[in-house]
C-alpha positions, -999 to 999 in steps of 0.1 A, spaced: -417 618 -707 -399 647 -691 -362 657 -697 -335 668 -673 -297 670 -675 -293 654 -640 -317 634 -619 -309 630 -582 -327 604 -560 -326 616 -524 -331 652 -511 -308 647 -481 -275 665 -474 -257 648 -503 -285 652 -529 -292 688 -521 -255 698 -521 -250 680 -555 -280 698 -570 -268 732 -559 -233 725 -574 -248 714 -608 -276 740 -610 -251 768 -603 -234 759 -635 -266 761 -655 -276 725 -657 -313 714 -653 -315 693 -621 -345 673 -608 -346 657 -573 -370 631 -560 -375 621 -524 -402 600 -508 -404 620 -476 -427 651 -472 -398 674 -463 -363 678 -478 -332 672 -457 -331 635 -451 -311 627 -419 -305 664 -414 -341 668 -402 -336 650 -370 -302 663 -360 -297 687 -331 -265 683 -310 -239 703 -293 -204 704 -308 -171 717 -295 -170 751 -278 -207 750 -272 -217 754 -308 -250 737 -318 -255 718 -350 -291 723 -361 -299 700 -389 -333 716 -397 -316 750 -402 -289 734 -424 -316 716 -444 -337 748 -449 -306 767 -461 -297 740 -487 -333 737 -499 -339 774 -503 -306 777 -522 -316 749 -545 -350 765 -553 -333 798 -560 -312 780 -586 -344 765 -602 -338 730 -591 -370 709 -594 -377 691 -562 -405 665 -560 -413 654 -525 -435 625 -514 -425 608 -546 -415 572 -549 -389 560 -575 -398 524 -585 -374 518 -615 -343 531 -631 -330 519 -665 -302 528 -689 -316 536 -724 -300 528 -757 -292 565 -763 -270 565 -732 -297 582 -711 -311 572 -678 -348 567 -674 -362 572 -639 -398 560 -633 -416 576 -604 -450 580 -589 -451 615 -605 -441 604 -640 -410 594 -660 -378 614 -665 -349 610 -689 -315 624 -679 -278 623 -690 -266 617 -654 -281 599 -624 -270 604 -588 -281 580 -561 -281 597 -527 -306 574 -511 -290 575 -476 -294 548 -450 -320 528 -431 -321 515 -395 -313 480 -385 -338 468 -359 -334 437 -337 -362 417 -321 -371 419 -284 -400 401 -269 -430 425 -269 -415 447 -296 -448 448 -316 -466 468 -289 -475 504 -297 -449 526 -280 -420 506 -294 -401 524 -322 -367 528 -338 -344 555 -324 -346 573 -357 -384 574 -356 -382 589 -321 -357 615 -334 -380 626 -363 -411 627 -341 -394 649 -316 -373 672 -337 -394 675 -369 -430 669 -358 -425 683 -323 -443 653 -308 -430 638 -275 -427 600 -280 -436 594 -243 -430 606 -208 -406 579 -195 -388 552 -214 -356 533 -222 -333 528 -252 -320 494 -262 -287 495 -281 -255 514 -272 -239 531 -302 -230 566 -315 -265 571 -329 -280 563 -295 -259 587 -276 -266 616 -300 -304 611 -301 -307 603 -263 -295 638 -256 -319 653 -281 -349 635 -265 -337 646 -231 -336 683 -242 -372 678 -253 -382 670 -218 -384 633 -221 -372 611 -192 -347 585 -204 -346 559 -176 -315 542 -191 -297 529 -221 -292 491 -223 -272 467 -244 -294 446 -267 -301 410 -260 -274 387 -274 -283 355 -292 -255 330 -285 -266 309 -316 -273 336 -342 -248 361 -329 -268 388 -347 -257 415 -323 -225 423 -304 -216 412 -269 -213 438 -241 -175 435 -244 -175 443 -281 -199 472 -276 -177 487 -248 -147 483 -271 -165 503 -298 -178 530 -275 -145 537 -257 -136 558 -288 -163 582 -278 -152 587 -242 -136 620 -251 -171 634 -255 -183 622 -220 -191 651 -196 -177 630 -167 -139 632 -162 -141 597 -146 -154 583 -179 -128 601 -200 -99 590 -179 -113 555 -173 -116 548 -210 -78 549 -214 -76 516 -196 -100 497 -218 -76 488 -245 -73 452 -233 -102 427 -237 -95 412 -203 -99 447 -187 -131 453 -206 -145 420 -194 -136 429 -158 -151 464 -162 -184 448 -172 -182 422 -144 -177 450 -117 -198 476 -135 -218 499 -110 -253 486 -105 -268 520 -113 -245 524 -143 -224 554 -153 -245 584 -162 -239 607 -192 -261 639 -191 -278 622 -161 -288 593 -184 -277 559 -169 -258 537 -194 -259 500 -186 -232 478 -202 -241 450 -178 -279 448 -183 -302 440 -212 -340 444 -217 -354 409 -220 -391 417 -225 -413 446 -232 -447 444 -214 -482 458 -218 -517 450 -229 -526 475 -255 -494 496 -254 -460 497 -236 -465 497 -199 -431 484 -186 -402 461 -193 -381 434 -177 -343 436 -175 -316 411 -165 -279 411 -160 -257 402 -189 -221 390 -189 -193 403 -211 -197 373 -235 -235 380 -239 -247 353 -214 -280 366 -198 -290 358 -162 -325 346 -169 -331 335 -133 -332 371 -120 -354 395 -138 -365 429 -126 -394 450 -138 -401 487 -140 -428 510 -155 -422 529 -187 -444 541 -216 -420 538 -246 -390 519 -259 -366 529 -286 -346 503 -304 -312 513 -318 -295 488 -340 -274 512 -361 -277 521 -398 -270 504 -431 -267 519 -467 -298 520 -488 -284 507 -520 -312 487 -538 -314 512 -567 -277 508 -574 -283 471 -577 -311 477 -602 -287 498 -622 -262 469 -624 -235 484 -601 -212 459 -584 -215 455 -547 -192 446 -519 -197 439 -482 -175 462 -462 -185 461 -425 -164 492 -417 -188 511 -440 -219 497 -425 -229 469 -450 -231 463 -487 -218 493 -506 -218 500 -544 -184 502 -560 -172 538 -564 -141 559 -564 -132 590 -544 -148 612 -571 -182 594 -565 -181 577 -599 -194 541 -603 -184 516 -630 -218 522 -646 -214 550 -671 -230 583 -659 -241 568 -626 -229 584 -594 -233 579 -557 -229 601 -526 -238 602 -489 -247 572 -467 -252 549 -497 -213 549 -499 -209 542 -461 -224 554 -429 -209 587 -419 -220 622 -406 -242 646 -425 -212 669 -429 -193 642 -448 -224 635 -469 -226 672 -479 -190 672 -491 -195 640 -510 -226 656 -527 -203 685 -537 -178 660 -552 -205 641 -570 -219 673 -584 -184 684 -597 -180 649 -613 -213 652 -631 -203 687 -643 -171 672 -657 -191 644 -675 -215 669 -691 -190 697 -699 -159 677 -707 -124 676 -693 -107 707 -680 -78 713 -656 -100 736 -636 -128 710 -629 -102 684 -620 -86 707 -595 -120 714 -580 -127 677 -577 -93 670 -560 -99 699 -536 -134 685 -527 -119 650 -521 -93 666 -498 -121 685 -480 -140 653 -474 -109 637 -458 -105 668 -435 -142 667 -426 -139 630 -417 -108 636 -396 -125 664 -377 -157 645 -370 -166 643 -333 -184 610 -338 -177 581 -362 -205 557 -367 -180 530 -375 -146 532 -358 -126 518 -387 -142 541 -414 -107 549 -429 -100 512 -432 -133 508 -450 -126 536 -474 -92 522 -482 -108 488 -489 -132 504 -514 -103 522 -532 -84 489 -535 -116 472 -549 -120 500 -574 -84 496 -586 -87 458 -588 -119 461 -608 -103 482 -634 -73 460 -637 -96 432 -647 -120 453 -668 -112 485 -686 -147 490 -701 -177 505 -684 -207 483 -678 
């Protein structure tokens, strides 16, 4: 059995940043990640920000990774973690495919996973999640196809569609997902339009930016979909169709085409009129949800907070959980940008330093400053994956306060 001061699960933006913070203070840090490269969600990100500045996730990842190695952080890639357990001597035991480690503190920075939705024909080769297309294109430099469509309109879609286009891939259109009137497992076109109107300030078209100001009313949104242009509105020359959905993906051995139909604001699909066109790939974009299974194994309480993307482990602003010496950071706490995850990793690192070194006014000041930095980073974010993220964070803090009113002891 091997020993470390701090074990971090997840070598994404939060995990790497936390490792750097702790290792810079002389602590022994070990990171595990199941992917073959460090960086997590950073690896696929490449987009233009304000004033023409480009955010290159691979470069950011390389910078963090190199700094961690310089500080003697042990990084184990292509490594699966299959169990974590609190030992009698108040140490965490982490069992992995590379062996077992004991540590005083454990940080879960496991990130997020994609939420797919079914479409007839989605098992054909050539159908993939939007995140898989992003990694194939930006990390492995492999074109996912020549001409295709994306099903699902959300902030993740818009960012990755642009990246695919820059790689020379022809995006024929972005469509709303099929809506099941019985299960209601996806949103209606009206609900999607309501969510996406908050991103209109990023649209290259002045018409879209101005038009979004009139979408505050549900009635107006319904009318907007009813009279939506047949060719859709284009962003970066990519047509966006709030009034059409892909009903079937076709092909014998691989994707060869798809059928689409009109869809009303309430999700009713016009199945009598279907139109077909040829494509060679389809991306499905259903959004992200926190990967929190290991927190459940550790005995951390969970709460469903839709504004944060799903079930989230209970935590405070300093990234503590109710389980002693267990910390969380990044998308496991709620779906946000990589920049927010990096600051959360910094905060978690400082909290672990405080746990191992003891109380001091200096470390408390650094933690408070980091929390304020996270709030500023969130406020300055160009894209919010969930429009009511601040509401979700407030809910979590209220749950934390209520938890400690009812229980003053750690689990």
